[in-house]
N, C-alpha and C positions, 0 to 999 in steps of 0.2 A: 487329537491323538497324534503324538509325534514319535518318530522312529528313527533309528540310526542304523545304517547298513554299511558294513565295512567290506572293502574289496577282497575277494578270495583269489588264491593263486593255486596252480597245479604244478607239482614237481614230479618228474618221472625219470626212471633210469632202467634201460633194458640191456641186459648183458649180451643178448644175442646180437645186438647192433654195435658191440664193442664201444659202448659209451663209457665203461669204467674198466680200468686195468685190473683183471682178476685172473690169476694163473689157472684156477681150477675150472673157469668158464661157467660156474654156476651163476644163475641169476640172483642178483641182490634184491632184497625186498625194497620195493618202491613205495614211497610214502606220498600219497595224494592228499594234499592239505586243502581243506575247505574251511578256513577259519572265518566263516561269515557269521559273526555274532550279531544277533538282532536284539534290540532292546525296545520293548513296547511299554510305553508309559502314557498314562493319561495326562493331557496338558492341564495343569492346574492354574497357572498364571501366565501372563504375557511375558513377565520378566524371565521365568525359567526357560521358555521357548527361545527367547533372545539369547540367553546364556548358552543353550545347546547349539544354537546356530553358530555362535562364535567358536565353539569347540570342534564342530564337525568339519569345518572348512579346511583347517590345516591338515587334519587326519586324512581327508579324502585326497588332498593334493599329494601328500606323501605316498599314499597307496598307488596313485596313478603313476607317479614317477617310478616307483619300484616295479610296477607291472611292465612299464616300458623297458626297464632294465632287464627284466626277466625274459621278455620276448627277444631282445637283441642278443643276449648272451645265455643261451640255454645250457652251455657247458658249465658255467659257474653255478647255475641253478641245479644241475644234475649232481654236482659234487656236494651239494648241501644236503646232509642227511636229515636235518631237522626240518620241521614244518616252517614255512615262511610266514611271518606275521607282517602284514602290510602296514600296520600302524607304526612299526619301527620305534617302539618304545613310547608311543603317544597314547596308549590305550587308556591310561588313567585320565588324560585330558578329555578323551571322547566320552567316557562314561563317568559323569560326575556323581553318580549315585553309588559308585563302588560295586555295581552289579556286573559281574563278568561271566562269560561262558567260554569254556575251553574249546579250542578248534576240534572239529570232528576229523579224525584220522582214519582213512581207509587204506589198509595194506593190501596190495595186490602183488602176487607172485608173477614176475615178468616172464618166466619160462612157461608157466601154465597159460598165461594170457597169450603168449606167442603161439602156443599150440592150438588154442581155441580159435584164434582169429587169423585170418589170412592177411597178407600184406596190405591189400586194398582196404579190407575192413579195418585194419589198424590205422591206416591213414585217415579213413573217414571218422574213426573214433577220436583221433587226436584233433581233427578239424572241428568236430562237434564240441570238444572241450574248449578249444580256442574261441569259437563263436559264442559259446555260453559265457566265457569270461568277458568278451567284448560287450555282449548284451547286458551283462550285469553292470559293467562299468557305465554303459550308457544310461541304464536305469538309475544308478547312483547319482550320476550327473543331473539327470532330469529331476530326481527327487530333491537334490540340493537346490536347484533353481526354483522348484515348486515351493520348497520351504522358505526361501528368501522372499518370493512373491507373496506367499501367505503372510509372512511377517509384516511386510509392507501393508497388506490389506488390513491386518489386525490393528496396526498402528493407526491407519487412516480411520478405521472403525472407531477406535477410542477417541480420536480427535473429533469425528463426527458426533459421537455421543456427547462429548463436552459441548460442542457447538449447539447440539439439540437442547441440552440443559439450559445453555445461555439464551437460546431463542425462546424456550418456554418461559424463562424468567421475563424476557422482554415482552412476550405475548401477554403475560399476566399484567405487566406494567401498561402495555397498550390497552388492554381491556379496561384497566382503571381509568386511563385517560379518556377512553371512549365513554365510560360512564359519566365522567365529569363533563365531557362535551355534550352528552345527551341531556344532562341537567341544565347546562347552559342553553341548549336548544329549547328545552321546555320553558326556561325563563324567558328566552327571546319570544317564543310563541305567546306566552302570557302578555309580554309587552306589546306584541303586535295586536292581540285581541283588545287590549286596553286602548291602544291607539285607534283601532277601528271603531271601538265603542264611543270614544271621545269624538271622533269625526262624525259619527251618526248623530250624536247628541247635538253637536255643533250645527249640523245641517238642519235638524228639526227646529232648533231654537233660532236659527238664522243669525247667529252671533257674528261679530266682526272678525276681520282677519287678525287683529291684535289678540282677541280672546282665543282664537284658534291656535296662535303661537303659544299662549300661556298654557293651554291644555296639553299641547305637545311637550311642553317642558316637564309636565308631570311624569312623562315616561322615564325620565332619568333623574333620580333624586339628587345626584351630585350637581346637576345643571339647573337646580331650582332657581338660583339667583342670577343666572346668566342672561345675556342679551337675547331677546326672542328671535331676532334675525339670525344670530349665530346658531341658536338651537335648531332652527329649521335646517341649516346645512348639516348640523351634527346628526340629526335624525335621518337625513337622507344618506349620509355616509354610513350610519349604523345599519340601515336597511340593505345597502350594497354589501356591507361586510357579512350580514346574515345570509344573504344569497350565496356569497362566496363560501361561507362556512358549510352551508348545506351541500354544495358541490364537493367540497373537500371531504365531508363525512361519507358521501356516497362512494367517492374514490377510495376512501379508507376501507369501507366494507368489502369492496372488490379485491383490494390488496390482501385483506385478511383471509378471504376465501381462497385466493391463490396461494397464500402461505400455508393454509391447512392442507391443500392438495399436495404442495411440495413436501410438507412434513410427512404425509402419509407415504409419499414415494421414498423418503429416507427410511421410514420404518420397513417398507417392503425390501429395500436394499439390505437392511440388517438381517431380515429373515432369509434372504438369498445367500448371504454370507454364511449363516448358520447351516443352511442346507449344503452349501459347498463344503464346509468343514466336515459335515457328516459323511459326505460322499468321499472325501479324501481319506477319512478314517477307515471307511469300508474298503477302499482301495489298498490302504496299508495292511489291513487285515488279510486281504486276499494275497498280497505280496508276501506276508509273513507265512501264511499257509503254504504258498508255493515254495518258499525257501526251506520250510520245515520238511516238505516232501523231498526237496532236492538233497537236504542234509541227511535224511534218514534212509534214503534209497541205497540199498546194498547191491543191487544188480545193475551193472554198468550198461546192460543192453537196453535199459529204459531211459537212457540219456536223450534219445530222440524225442521222447515225450516232453522232457524238460525244455528242449529247444523250442518246440511248438508253444509251450506255455510261456516261454520267454518272449516269443513274438507277440503272443496275446498281451503279455504284460507291457510290452513296448507300445502296443496299440492303446492300452489303457492309460499309459503315461501320456501319450499324445492327447487322449481325451481329457486327461487332467490338465494338460497345458491349455487346451481349448477353454476348459472351465475357468482356468486362471485368467485367460485373456478376457473372458466374459466378465469375470469379477473386476478386472482392471477397468473395463469399460463402465461397469456399474459404479466403480469408485470415481471415475471421471464425471459420471452423471451426478454423483453425490457432491463433487466439487462445484459443478454448475448450480446445483440446488443451493449450496452454501452461498455462492455469489448472488443468486436470486434472493436469498434471505438477507444478505447484506444490502441489496437494493431496497428490499422491503424495509429494512432498518432505516435507510436514508429517507425513504418516503415517510416513515413514521416520525422521524426527526423533523422533516419539513412540515408535517402536519402539526407537530407540537409547536414549532416556531410560528406557524400561521395562527394557531390558537392563542399563543402568547401575544402576538401582534394585535389580534382582535380584541384582547382584553385591555381597554384603555386605562383601566384603573391600576394595572400592575407594571406596565412598561412605558417608559417615556420615549416618544419618537425623537425628541431632541438629542438624547444620549446616543441613540442608534445612528442618527445623522452625523453627529460629531465623530463617532467611532469610525464610520465609513469614510468620512473626509480625512481622518487621521491616517487610515490605512492607505487611501489613495495617495496622500501626501508622502507617506513613507515609500510607496512604490515609485513615485515620481523622483524622490530623492535618490533612490538606488539607481534608477535608470539614468539620471543626470550625472551621478558620480562615475558611471561607466565611461562617459565621454569626457570627463573633466581633464584627465591627463593629456589626451590628444588635443583638446581645445586650448589648454594652457601652452602646450608646445607650439600650436599654430599661432597663439597670441605672441609668444616670444619671437617666433619667426617673423611675424608681421612687424613687431617693434624693431627687430634687427633690420629688416628691409627698409623700414621707415627711417631708421638712423643712417643707413647707408645712403638713402636718397638725399636726406638732409645734408650729409657730408659731401655728397657729390654736388649738390646745389651750391653749397658753400665754396667748394673748390672752383666751380664754374664762375661764381660771382667774383672770387678773388682773381681768377684769370682775366675776367672782363675788366675788372678795376685796374689790374696791372697793364692790360692792353690800353685802357683809356688813359692811364697816367703816362704811358709811353707816348701816346699820341699828343697829350697835352704838354709834354716837356718841350721846351723851345729847342729849335734846331741851331746848333752852334757852328756847324761845319760848312755853312754856306757864306759866301762873301756878302758884304753889305750891298754891293751893286745889284745882286739878285733881288733882294728885298726892295731896293729902290725902284727897280724896273717894275715890280709888282704894284707898288704904290702909284707909279705913273700910269700903269694900265688901268687900275681901278678908277683913278681920277678922270681918265679919259672917258670911261664908260658912264660915269656920273654926269660929266659935262654934256655928253651926247644924249643923256637921259635914257641910256640903255638899261640902267639899273636905278633904283630909287635912292634917295639921299640916305635913308636909314640903312638900306642894304650896303651902300658904299661905306657908311660909317662902321658897320659891323665887320666888313671885310678888311678895312684899314686896321681895325683893332687886332684882328688875327695876324696881320702882317707885322704890326709893331711887336706882338708877342712872339713872333717867329714861329707861328703855329705849324706843326709838322704836316697836318692834313692839307693845308692850303698850298704848301710847297710841293707836296706829292701830287696833288691835283693839277697844279700848273705844269709839272713835268710830264704828267700823263697826257694832258690835253694840249700840249704846246704846239703840236703839229696839226691839230684839228681846226675846224672853222671857228670864227669868233663867236657865233651863237651857241655852239656846243661848249665852248670854254665858259661863257657867261652862265649857261644852264648848270654846268658842273660846280661853279663857284657858289651859285645860289643854293644848290643842293646841300652845300656844307652848312648853310644857315638853317635850312629846314631840319636837317638831321640833328643839329645841335639843340634845337628847341623841342624835338619830339622824344628826347631821351628819358624824360620823366618830369613830374611836377614837383615843386617845392611846396609842401603842404604844412601849414602851421595851425595847430589846434590850441586855442585859448580856452581853458576849462578850469572849473573849480576843484576837480578831483581827478585822480587817475589811479587805477589799481596796478600794482599793490602798494605803491609808495604813499598814497593818500586817498583812502577810499572810505566812503560813508554808505553809499547806496549803489544803485545800478548805473549811475552816470560814470563812476570810475571804471566799471567793467566795459562800458561802451567805448570810452576814450581809448583804453588799452587795446581792445579787440579790433576796432576800426583802424587804429594806427598801424598795428601789426599786419592787418590784411592789405593795407595800401602799400606798405613797405614791400610785401611779397610781390606786388605788381610792378615794382621798380621805381616807386616814387620816394622822394626824400620827405620824411615826416618829422616835424619837431612839435613839441608840446610845451605850452606856456602855462605854468601853475603859480598860484600864490605860494609864497615861501612860509608854509605852516611850521609851527614849532614841533608839531607831532609827526612831521614827515620822516619817512625812513630814508635818511640820506645815504646810508650804506648801500642801498639798492639803486642809486642813480649814478650813472657814469657821466663825466664831463659836466657836472652841475654848474650853472651860471644864471636869478631873480631879475633878465635882459631889458635894456632900455631901447625904445623904439628909434629914437633919433640917433643913438650911437651905433646901432647894429643893423636894424632891418631896412632903414632907408638906404643905406649903402649897398644892400643886397638886392635892391630893385623892388622893395615892397610898395613903393609909391605907385606902382602900376599893377599891383596885385588885385585879384578878385576875391570878394569876401562872401563866405557862406556861413550863415547863422543857423545853428540847430538848437531848437528849444525842446527840452525833455519834458517839461511840465509848465504849462502856462499859468498855473496857480501861483507860482513864485515869480514875481515880476521885478523885484529890486527897485521899488519906488523910494524916492527921497525928496527932500526939499530942493527946490530949484537952485537955491543959493549954494548948495553943495558943489555944483559944477564950477563955480568961481574958484573954489579952493583947489581944483584940479588944473587950473590954468586955462579953463574954457570960459566962453562968454555965455552966461546963462540966458541972456535976452535973445540970443540968436537960436538957441536950442530949445528953449521952453515955448514952443509953438505947437499948435494942434497938428500940423503936418510933419512934426519932427519928434521931439521927445516928451512933449507935454502929456501928462497922464490924462486919460479920457474921463476919469472920475473927479479929479481935483486939479484945477488950473495952476495952483501954486506948487505943484509937485511934478517931478520928471520921472519917467518910467524907462528903466534901462532896457527891458525886453522890447518895449515899443521902439526904442532907438535902434536896437538890433534889427528889427523888422524893416524899419524905414531905410537905414543906411547900408544894408547888405544887398549884394547882387542876387543871392539865393537864400531862401528861407526854407528850412526843412524841419519836420518833427518826426517822431519815432514810430509812427504806424499810419497806414492809410485811413483807418477808421477814426483815429484820434484827430487827424487833419480835417476830417469832415465835422467832428463833434465841436472843435474849438471855433468853428465859423458860426456857431449858433450862440444865442444869448445865454443859454444854460451852461454851455461848456467853455465859452471863450473868456470868462472871468474879466469882462470889460474890454477885451481886445478883439472881439469878433468883428467890429466894424473896420479896424485897422487891417486885420488879416484878409477881410473880403476885398478891401481896396487894393491889396497887394497879392491877390490870389494867383496872378500869372506867374509869380516867382515862388509860390508856396507849394510844397509837395510833402507827402508823408512816405517815409521809407522804414520798413520794419527792421528793428535791430536784430542782431545776431548775438551769439555767445562765443566766448573763447573756448573752443572744443578741446584745446590742449590742457587748459586749466581745469575744465569740467569734463573729466573723462573717467568713468568708473573702472576702466581697465588699467589705468595707471595712477589713480588718485592715491597719493601718499597718506592722506588723512584717514583712509578707510582701513579697518582691520583686515578685510578681505577684498581683493579686486575681483571684478567680474565683467562680463559682457553679455550681449544679447543671446548668445548661444550657450552661455553657462550662467544660469540664474541661481545656482546653489549659493554663490557668494552673496547675493542679495539677501537670501534668507539668513545666512550667517551674520551679516551686518545687522539685520533686524534683531536677532537674539543678543548680539553684543550691545546694541543701544539699550535694549531692555535691561540688561544687567547693569549697565553704566548708570542709568537713571532710576534704577530700583523698581521697574515695572514688572508685572507678573509675566512669567514665561510658561505658565502651565499649559496654555493652549497655543501651540505654535501657529495655528491657522487663524488666530484672532486678528482682524484687520487693524492696521496702524495708520492713522491719519496724521499728517504732518502739516506744519505751518511755520514758515520763516518770513518775517515781515517787520516793517516799522509800524508801531501801533499808533497810527494817526487816522483821523476821520476818513481820509481818502480810501483807506484800505478796508473800510466796512467793519469797524471794530465791534459793532453790535451783532453783526452776523458771525464774526469769529467767536465771540462769547457764546452765542447760541450753538455754534457748531461743537464747542467743547462739551456742553451738557448733552446735546442731542446724540453725539457719537457714543458717549458713555451709555446712554439709554438704549441704543441700538446694538450694544454688545461689542463695541470697538474700543480702541485705545487712541489717545490724542496726545501729541507732543507739540508745544509751542515754543519757538525761539524768537525773541524780539524785545524791543524796549520802546518807550515813548518819550518824546521831548515835551509832551504835554503833561504837567504834574498830576492833574486829577485822573487822567487816563492811566498813567503809570501806577498811581495809588489803587485804582480800581482793580487792575490786573494783579497787583500784589496781594490784594484780598482774595482773589480767585486762586492764586497760587498757594496761599496759606490754607485755603479750604481743601485743596487737593494734595496737600503736602505728603500725606501718608497713604494716598489712594493707590490702588494696584494698577490703574489703567489710565491715569491722567497725570501729566507733568508739564509745568510751565517754567521756562528758564528766561528770566526777564533781563537779558543783556545781549551784547553782540559777541559772538564766538564763531570765528571763521571755521575752525576744525569741526566744531559741533554741527554747524550748518551742513557741511559735507556729509557727516554721518547721518543726519536726519533725511537728507535727500536720498541717500542710498537705502536707508532702513524702511522708509515709509512705503505703504502700499498705495496711498492716495495723498493728494496735496490740495489743500483748500485755499482758494484765492477769491474771496467774495467782494472785490473792490467796487466802490461806488463809481469811480472812474479810474482808468489805468492807461496812461499814454502808450506804453508798450508792455512792460512787464517782462522780466527775465526769469522769474522763478518758475513759470510754467514750462519754459524751454529747458531749464536745468533739470526740473523734476522728470520730464519725459526722457531727457538724456540718461537719467539714472533709473529708468523703468518705473517711475512713480506716476500714476495716472492723475491728471489735474481735474479739479472740480472748480469751475470758474464762472463768473458772471460775464455775460456777453457785452463787453464794453472795450473800447480802445483796441490796444494790441492783443488783448485776450481774445477778442472777436476775430482777429486776423490769424491767430495761431492755434486755437483750440476749436474743434468741431465735434458736435455731440455724436456719440456712438449710435443713438437711436433716431437720428435725423435722416429720414429717407431722401430728403432733397439734396443731401450732400453725397458725392461719390464715396463708396465704402472705403477706398484706400486713403481718404483724407480724414476719416473719423478717428479721433484719437483721445477723446476725453468726455467729460460731462459738463453741460452748461445750463444756466438758468438766466432769465431775463430780468424779472422784477427784483429789486434789492431789498427783499423782505424775508422773513423767516420761512414763509410757505414756499417761496421759490427755492431757497437753499435746501429745505427739507426734501423736496422732490428729487433734486439732483443727488443729494447724499444717500437717500434710500435706494435709488436706482444703482448707484455705484456699489453699495454694500451688498445688495442682492446679487448682482453679477459676480462679485468676488466670492460669495459664499456658495452660490448655486451652480455656477458654471466655471470651474477652475481652468478648464482647457481654453475656453474663449478668453478668459482673463489673461492667461499666459500669452496667447497670441497678440492681445492688445498691448501687453507690456513689451514684447519683442518688436512690434511694429513701431511703437513710440521711440524705442531706443535707436532705431535705424533711421529716424527722420533727421535730415540735415538742417540744423539750426546754426551752422557756422556763419562767419562773416563773408563767405565767398560771394554769395549773391548780393548782399547788401552793399559790400564795398564796391562791387562792379557798378551798382547804380550811382554811388557817390562819385566814383571815378568818371563816369559818363557825364555827370553834372559839372564836375570841375573842368573837364576838357571842353565841353560846350561853352562854358562861361569864358574860359581863356580864349577860345576861338572867336567868340563874339567880340571880346575886347580887342584882339588883334585886328579883326575886320573893321571895327569902328575907328581904330587908330589909323589904319591905312586910308580909310575913307576921309 
């Protein structure tokens, strides 16, 4: 029941109080207007109530404003002979049903009223009228608020009803699922009974364990042809799932009971709302009766009764407000019930998910795992991209600082060279008598044996060259004692010899001008590292037709007798480094004669004669015998070549020269092999920003035509020469095995052996259109960089490996190596599962035996870690990228060898 109450106004005019200008003094008829029209209609729909609420609000506000104007300016009101309508022309908008009631007009003679009432009684009467008006205004305001709150309650009620309908539908759906679950439970119970029966029969008949496994297979028809040992595990898992299902079913029953209780509470709330509405209707009826009484009252003396009734009405309005507050609380409780219903809905969904997971015939666990991994990967990608911009900025800053440092180093070197040249320039401004006096002084020291003959010769040479340093030293120490002068002069000789070494590398290749394998990288990397330490390094190469001459400065194919003898090479110390003792450079002894050498002198067992054929000479053996220092490229390989299995016939020679033989692990050129600056890569990256590695992986897949459907599919790479040393039978096995285990494989390399090249061409043709395998049988520098960056793992199953650079490069690019424990691989890769190795050294996967079983074990462990523990794999990748494989440590060891050898030569010469 909805009602509309408009504000009423009272206008009065008493001639006795000179309120109006009348010459005759007669009282004018005063019109007291009570245009309080009440409209009582039954609420039919929620929409009509809402419409009326929209109409009453502006009407009420207008009435309130007019009432305030009336109270402030009574003179204007008294001059108005017509009854005041508080709606001010908005009556039509208030009453949308076109039902109107004319205002009740009570005419009172002011003179008569003045005679009947005393002054005090008149003031009381006017005060009562004002109080009545105020109370009516308050009532109207309270009713408007009550209607607004009621509207909200009704809207919430409708929403709750809709939710209840939806919950009923879900409850029906849940009941259906429970019935299905009950059927499954019955089916499981039957299976358990059958299993128990079979066990009893097996116990009675005393059958074997194999028969017991076969009987258990009968429990599951789809597993009839499976392996008995695997069925035993399946039945055990099924039993656990059944127990879990029982627990979940019990929990579901409890949740349903709770839901029914909450649903009944919602119904009770609905009933309370109905009761509240009835009470509100009753209150409106009482209010209507009260207003009717007030409107029909003709005796002003009964206005006091109206005041009391207004007070009672105010109390009832307060009660109505309390009831509305209670209704609001109940609505809040209904919201809580709705939230609880949503929780119940989530629980039902979780139960449904559990039931679906328990059904092994309808859902594949592999798909769920892939989806979960994909979502985790997407999350990781988003998190990594948040830091990408900052990391790129830091990378640019790092490169800038590095460039500034290199520039500063270059400036310092130029300054030092300029200073050195200034010192080396002859002094022209001193007379010859000065230099003659120095020569006489040096000769005197030599005759008196205060200095050695060699030192005297070197000092004379400086004088003849008019060396600035010797002249300045003489001037500085001229007034000192003779021993101090001699010591200063000898100091010039020691400082001249300690400025740096003159190192000459004689090699077959050098990157990038003439490179075939790892030797070229080693020659370049070691030479650059020694130069940074202040030594002069020159490299002697064969003048190949394929050499990139445009990348060589000051090129000159040098002759020993024409150049190096005059530079003092006759007193040089020789260090021979062998990268692979399999290749020994044997030839007929007569070939030495064509080189201007005497073959009879060199073809001896303690010189160059090959240990396996007396009529042949061995160049590598000659290098071992005639060198002052012999090195190889890793400590483990140095031990292996001293054995008959690893020495390739030179083990006895190496053992006899073991005192000058040492193994030093190679390094890599970290400037050329740097994923943060590599120009061959589509996207550069570093250890703190691995998103670029993933993007390089996708780019390589597109370039080679591999499938990119599963971004998390592991990619195994291999860049190698296809020769027996590299374990080609294991590489071939790794290609097929990786595909079987769900990975991708990329091979880059070629073979100088025709039948091996032909074999791998056949494999390449077999996988030509395959989604997950690709073989590129050639050498491609840019593609090798891309494979290092894109791969997740790198396979190096060498039969023997003197050092190996690919494992170092792969780790530099965040690609985990899988290697056989031999040579340099054993010195640089340590298994992640080897507890005997400190954890901070573990960086890859290794195996010992050069067979398929050994490779399988390492490959499977690597793939499992990649798939099952992405976070640990990421940590391993970052750790490998931060390992220092530069030439810094290795070049320091070579430098120490050179210096010691030169020192020994000087000591021997002096002796």
